[in-house]
C-alpha angles and dihedrals in degrees: 000000000000119000127095120289130184106226120197121180150147140177094239100027120141093222096186091053091049092049090050089049097055137049093217111123113225122212091196133023124190124191124204111258095021128096112281089229138012111281089011123136093201109101116212118245092197140029124241149127140236125220121196108240098171134004092198114133124263088252093057104066092155088062093047089052092047091049090046096053090049090046093050091046094047095044101032096124095047093047092049091050093048096047091049093047114120110265099024107128101159128041120164146151108235117203113203107213131179113237110240096186113123139134093297098040121064101177142028126211128186122174124221110190127232094247091056092047093044094052093044090051093048091053090047095250126145123213120236127185112204112193119210126194116243107240137159088267094043105037 
């Protein structure tokens, strides 16, 4: 699950028109009124898509940041076009990070450098940090 993902969505977004308008390749598409995921009972209240930005592990935030910078630089025009598309309300980079908090660790710190934050801001992207527990299935 961890890694970094570009998420673009909107309640009244014509997702098929947006996908035809951009060359970004989604790994997941959701359509308003349909199940969010296959075999899910949760019906989406929005349309959107996710694009894989980094497959680096949730323990390797530095690689996720490096991959995200390269992705933003390489896809700058497509990201701008997608973010400015009518109906887009939310656009963010979601960094999947393993939560390191435990009995012996009281705080967790991950650094996101100014060049990433500046470029994401210029492109109209927010930054989201999704913390995932470390389990046997998700080491």
